[in-house]
N, C-alpha and C positions, 0 to 999 in steps of 0.2 A: 584039492584042485580048485574048488569054487573060491576059496579064500585067495589063492594066487591070482585067479582071474579078476577078482574084485580089486586086489592091490594094483594089478597092472592097469585096470580101468581108471582107478583113482590117480595113479601116476600120469597116465596119458591126459586126463582132465586137468591136472595141475599144470602140466607142460603147456597145454593149449591156452589156459588162462594166463600163464606167464607170458607166452608169445603174444597174446592179444594186448595185455597191459603194456608190454615193452615194444610194441610194433613201431617201426621206423616212421618218422615224419618226413614227408617229401617237401622240399623247399625249392622255389624257383631260383635260377641263377642270380648272382649278385652277392656282394659282401653283406653279411647279416650282423656281424659283430666287428665294429670298426677298430676299436682301441685295444692295445696290448694290456695285459693285467697291470694293476696298480699295486705297488709294494712299498712299504715304508717301515720305519723303525717301530717295534711293537709298543702299543700304548701301555702295556703292562708286561713286566718280565716275571711275574709271579707264576710259579709252576701250577699246572692244572692237573688234577687227579681224575682219571677215568679208570675205574676198576683197579687192577694191579699195575696200571701204567701211570707214569708221570710224564706230562707233556710240558716242554719248555718252549715258550713262544720265541720265535726267531724273527718274525716280521708280520705286520698286518698285511692282509692280502685281499684283493677283490678283483673281479673280472666279469665281463659279459662274454660268453663264448658259445659256439655251436658244439653240440655233443656229436663227436665223430664215431664213438664206439663206447660201449660199457661192458665191463666184465665183473661178475660176482664170484666171490671166493668163500669157501667154507673151511678150508684146511690151512693149518699153519698158524704160528704165533701172530703174524701180521693180520690175519683175518679176524682174530679176536678183537682187534682195535679198528680195523678198516676192512669191511667185507666187500667194498665196491671200489673199482677203479673207473674213472671217467677219462677218456681221451678227448680233449677239448681243443677246438681251433678258433682262432680269431683272425682278423684281417683277411687276407686271401684264402686262408684255410677255413673260412666260414662260407666260402662261395661254392655253390653246387657245381659250377663249371669246372672248378679245380678238383674238388673232392671226387667227382664222378670219374676222373682219370686215375685215381689212386685205389689200390687194394689195401684197405685199412683193417688191422686186426689187433687183438690183444691176447696175450698168453703169458703165464708165469710172472705176472705183475709188470709186464712190459707192453708198450704200444709200438706197433711197427706199421710201415707203409711201403708199398712197392708200386712201380709203374712199368708200363711197357714202352719201349722206345725212349723218347725224351721225357723228362719230368714236365708236368704242366706248368710249374713255376720252379725257379732255382731251388735245389735241395737245401741250401742254407736258409731260404725263406720258409721252407716247411718246418725246419728245426725251430726257428725263432717265432713261428706263428702257431705252434701247437705243442701240447704236452700231455703226458699221462699223469693224472692226479689221483693219489690214494686219498680218498675222502673219509674223514672221521666225523660222524655226527656228534654235535655238541649235546643234543638231547633227543628224546623220543620223537618230537615233532619234526626235527630235521631228518632223523632216520626215515620217517615215513615219506618225507619229501624226496629224499634220495631214491627211495624205492620206486617212486613214480617217474623218475627221469627217463626220457625216451631218446633214442638215437635220432638225430636230425633236428631236435628242438634247440632253441636258443635259451640259455639259462643265465641268471645273474647269481653269482656266488660271492659270499663274503665270509671271512674268517681269518685264521692265522696260520702261517707256515710254522711247523713245529719240529722239534726233536723229541721222539718218544724214548723213554727209558723204563727198564724194569730192574728191581733190586738185584737180580742175578747177573747184571752186566749187559743184558741184551739192549741194543740201541737201533733206532731207525731214524734217520735224519733227512729232512727235506732239502732238496736243491733250493738255492736262492737265486738261480740264474735262469734265463729263458733261452740262452744260446748254447746250452749243453745238450748232449745226447748220450745214450748208452747207460750203463750201470751208474746209479747215483744221481741221474738227471731228473728223476720224477719228483713232483711236489707232494709233500705229505701235509694235508690241509685239515685243520680242525675247522669244520664248517659250522658257522653260527647261523647262516641263512642261505637257502638256495630256492630259487623260484623261477618258473618259466617267464620269458619275456614276450 
């Protein structure tokens, strides 16, 4: 019985520490990340090996964006490669005046948003000004930086959009568009650097 109590206390402590580390950053109204992501032909098309996965570069990719939400995953093949999804917003989707009128959530490797009454900005603008990104750390330092990302902060991210493959035929491919939504619309990003702005 004591052992169970100790385990429960340790789990509660770990949860409290995680909640503190990932506490939301409150921002004043105004656009915090002006520009849309930059995407260009990949500097190299050489495959990159991470564990049992082969990553094929599809495009070089960079952006400054506000973190709208984050979700961490531990189960499934995808989590072996990317254990964190970041829902990111730029342009009007980095403005607290807009975000405060949306209910933003993540589940099952998807990002969703809802509003009451009329949307704060046209729905098409929400689509082209935000995205769910499955982030793959390029190394241990980047993994640590991703672990520190907090909802509400503005980050600068640089890397490559990729297609991931495994020898058994499993594949996971990044979207290459910002105007898509639904299944297949998320970006799969090999992150070379990520830092707060």
